[in-house]
N, C-alpha and C positions, 0 to 999 in steps of 0.2 A: 790606690792598689799597689800590693807589695810585689816586687820581681826578684827574680831568683839567677844568680852567680851560674851556675851548674843547676841542671836538669840532666836525670836520665832515666828517659818514658820505657825501660825495658824490666820495670823488676816485676818479679811473677805475682799474679797476683792473691793465691791463693795467703800468702802469712796476711795479708789485708780479710780480706772476703770470711775467712774462716773463726777467727777473734771477735769483726764485729758481728759476725751474723749470732754467735752464742752469744755473745752481750744482751740480743738482741731477745734470745729465746731466753736467758735469767731473769730479763728485767722482765717483759711478757708471762712469765710463770710463774712469776713474784707472790701474786696474791696466793696461789696454791700450796705452795711450798713454805709460806711463812703462815699458813693455816694449818698445815702439816708441825709444823712447830708450834704453833697455839694447842695443839692434841695434848702433850705433853703436858703435865701436870705441875710442872712446875713456871710452866710459861703463861703467861695470861695473856689474851689475844692486845691489848696496847702495847705489851713487852715483844710482842713478836713484832707488831708495828714498827716499835725502835728498831727489832733489829735489818727491818729493812732498813731503813734511815742507815743505824751503820754502813750496810754496806755500800749503798748509793754514796752518801758523804769518804768515805776512806777511798772509793775509787774515781771520786773528783777530784779528790786529791793528791792519788799517787797520777792520774791524769797530767796535771799541772808542776808536778813536782817535779826531781830530781831524776833524768832516765839513765840506764847505765844495762848494758849490754850482756852484763856478766849474772846481771838477776832475770834475764827471760828465758831460758829453762823452766827457771823454779818457779817462777811466776806462773807459769801454763801447768806447772807441775800441780798446783797450790790448790787450782780450782778443783779440780776432780777431787780433788783428798778433801779437801774442804765440805763438799757434796758427802763423802763416803763419812764424814763423822756425824756432822750435822743430821744423817740417815739414823745413827748412835742416836740421837740426842738426850734420848730418854736416858740415858748411864750420865750423860753428864750436867755439870754444877750449873747454874744457869753464867756467870761469869764466864763460864769454858764455853759456852756457844756463842758470848757474844764475843769474847775474841775469834770466832772462830767465824764469825760473820763481818768483824774487821780482819782479819787476816786474807776469808775469798772477797771483799770489797775492791782491797791492792792489788789483790793477784790480779781478778777484771779488770781493776784500770792500769796496769802498769803494759798488762797484754793489748788491752784496747788503745793503748797511746804509743806504742810501738806499731802497732795496723794503723793507725792513723796517718803516725812521723811518714808514712811507704807512702800514703799520699801525692804524696810532693815529687814523686818517679816515676807517676803513673800518664798514661795519654786521657784516660779518660777519670775523673777521681769520681763524679756525681753518678756513672752505668757502676762502677766496682760500689760504691754506698747505697746505692738503690736494689741490685742485687744480691749484695746485702744481706738487707734487711726485708727483702722480701722471704729471701729463703729463710729468717731467723721466725717471721712472722709462721709461714705454714710449716717449719716441725714446730711451733708451738703453740699452732690449733693442733695439729696431727697428736701431741702430748694430749692435751685437753680431753681430745675423742678417744684415745685411749684411759685417761683415767676416771673417764666415763662411764668407760664398758669393761672394764677390768679394773680388779681390787689390786691395784701398784701402789710403789712406794715412789712419790716424783724425786725425792731426792736422792734415788737409784739412778733414774731414771736420766738426772741431772749429770751426777756421778759419769756415767756409762757413755752420753752425749757429750761432754765435758774432753772426755780423751782424747776427741780429734785433735784438737788442741795440740798435742803433742807432734802430728804429722806438721803441723802449719811452721816448720822455720824460717823466724827473723832474719829478714838483709839488714846489712848498716845503713841506718835511719838518717845518717847523718847529714845536713843541709842546709848550708849557709844563706841566713833570712834577714833581708835590712833589717838598722837598729826602730824606724818608726813605723814598724810596725803596730806595737807596743800601746793598747791606753793603758797600761795599768802593767805593775810587777811581773805578774802572769800572762797577761795578754789576755785576760775575760772579757765577750762579747756581753755585757754588764746588762746590758739594755736589755737582752733578754729573757735574764734570771727571772721578773717576777711574773713573766708570762706562760715560763716552767714550773713553777711555781706553784702555778694554778691551773695548770692539763694537771702535776700532780695532785693538785686539793679536788678537780674536777673527775678525777679517774676511781680518788681515795672514796668517795659521798656517793655514787651513783646507786649502789644496792638501798643503801640507808633514803634516798631520796624514792627511791621506788617504793619501798617500803612505806611511807609517808601520803604516797597518793593512793595508798590502799592494793599495789599491784599482787593477784595469787601468781606468782612463779611465771617466768615466761623471760627477766630479763638478764638469766643466766646463757640464753640461748642470744639474746642481744648480745651480749658483752662476747659471748665466741666467735661469733660473725664478723664481731668490728675488726677481729685479728683477718679475717680475710680482704674487708673493706679496707684496712693498713694495707695489707701484700699487697693489693690494687693500686694503692694511691704511689706505693713507694715504687713497683716495678713502670709505673708511670712516670715519675719524677724523673727517673733513668733514661727515656726513648723518645719524649719527646725533643722536639726539637732546641734549640739551645737560643735559642733568639727570642725564645721564651722565660728563660731562667731567670730575669729581672720581674717581671710583673709577674708571674708565675709563685715567684715565692711570696711577693705581697699579698696576692691573691687567697694564698693557701691560707699562710698564717692568719688574716683578718677571719679567711670562713672556719678554722679551725676556734677560734673566740666567738663568733658569734653560733657557730653551732654548741658551743661550748654552755654560752649565758643561755640557750634558748632552750636546755636539756633541766634546765633548773625552774622553767617555768613550765612545763610540757606537762597539763593535764589528765596526761593519759597513759599507758603505756606503748601505745604503740609511735606518738609519736616522739616518744622519750626513746623508744628502739630505735627509730629513722635521724634521732640529733645521734645518739651514738651512733652508727653507722659510719651518719654521716663526719661524725667527727677523729674517726678510724681515719676514715680515708685519706681527711684534709692536712689531718698531724701528721701524717707518712708521706702525704706527697711535699708538705712541707719543709721535714727533716733530713731528707737526703740535697736537697738546694741549700739547706741552709748548712751541713758539716760541708758540705764541698765551694760554696762560696769563699769556706773560712779553710781554703785549703793548705795559707799559710800557715795556719795557726788552729788546725782542726782539731789538738787533743784540747785547747783550750777552751774552744767550742762547745767539743763535749762535755769539757768541766759542769758548763755553764747550765746543759743543759741537766746532769747529773744533778748538782745543786740545789735544780728549782724542784726537780722529783722530790729528794731527800726531805726538802720543808714542807713540800706540798701538802703532806697530812695534818702536819700539825698549825700552818697556816689557813689549812680549810675549817680547820676544827673553832680556831679563834674567830673565825671570820662569823660562822651559823650560829656560835653563840651573840652574836651582837647583833647578826644583822637577817638571821635564816636564810632560806635559801636563795631567795629573791637580789639578797645582799649578794650569794656568793655567785651569782650567774651577770649580776651589772660590774664585780670586781675581775671577773673573770674575762668580760668585755674588754673593760678600763685597759689591764694588761696588756691585750693585743694593740689595742691603740698606740699604748707605750712603744710598743718594740717598733712599730715603723713610725713613731715620730721622731725625726720633720720627715716628712716624707713629698714627694718621692724621692730624699735623696739617700736613705737610711742601706739598699741594696747596694748603691756603686761605693759607699764611704765604709761598708763591712763594718758594720760596729761593734 
C-alpha cells in the first residue's frame, strides 16, 4: 500500500465533484449523442461508434499523460466548445468530426485527471467519488427523460451542461508518491482492463441481443432505469461502513460479471431486463470502490476503465463472430474471475 509524505485534507470538493460528475454524464449519454452523429448523412453507425471509441481512447491517454496546470482552463473550455461543434456536425467533413472527438476526449481526460489527483488531498475520497457518480447518473437519467419528452438536440444539452466546468477551478494537485507504487511505466492496474473491455462489450450489444430473443420494445426502459440502479449502487458504495470495503469491492465485481454473463443467456425480456438492472447496480457499486482503492494513482485507474470501454465494441463484435452470445457471456464471466485472481489478495495489493 502506497503512503504519502504529505497530505492536505482541505481541498474543496467542487473541483473534484463537477469534472467526475460531468464525465459520468458524457459517458452514460454516449449512445444517444453518437446516434445523433450517425443521423448525419456522411456518418454511418459504425463510424459513429468509432468516434465514441476515439473519445474514450483520447481520454485514457490524457489521464496517464503529462499534466500541466497551464492547460486546465483551456481543457474545461474545450468540452462545451466541442459539443457545440458536434451539434453543427452536418456542416463539417468527417475528418473534422473525428478531430473534434479527439479534442473532446483529451479535454475530458485532462479535466478528469486533475480532479482525480485531488483525491489525495481529501479526507473521504470514496464518498466524494460516490457522490459525483450518483449525480452524473441522475443527470443522465434526466437528460434521457427530456429527450423522450421533447424534440431536443442532445449535443446542445451537453454543451450547456458542461459549462458548469468553468466554475470548478482546479487547485494545485502536486503530490509526492512513493516510487514503488507503479507496476508499469504508467501505473495502470492492468488486471482490470479485460473486465472493463467486456463491460464495454456487454453494454454495446444488449439491444442486439434483445432483438435476437424477439423482444418487442420495452428494452429501452430497462436500459434507462439501469441508470437509476447504478446511481443507487454508487450512492451505497460511499455510505456503507469502510470495514466492508475490501470484501464489498470483490463481491460487486463478481456480481457485475455474473449478471453480465447471465444477460446473454436470458430467455425473455423480463429476465434480461432484471439482469441489466442488477449489472448497472453492481458495476457502479464496484466503480467508486475501485477508484478510491487506487487513490494514489486514481488517474491511471480511470485510464484502465476508459481504455477497456474504448475497445469493448470491437472485442464484443469479434467474440460474437466466433462464438455467439453464449461465448460473449462466458468471456464476461471469465474476465471477472481474472480481475480478482489471485483471490483474496487482489484488493490488499492494489493491482
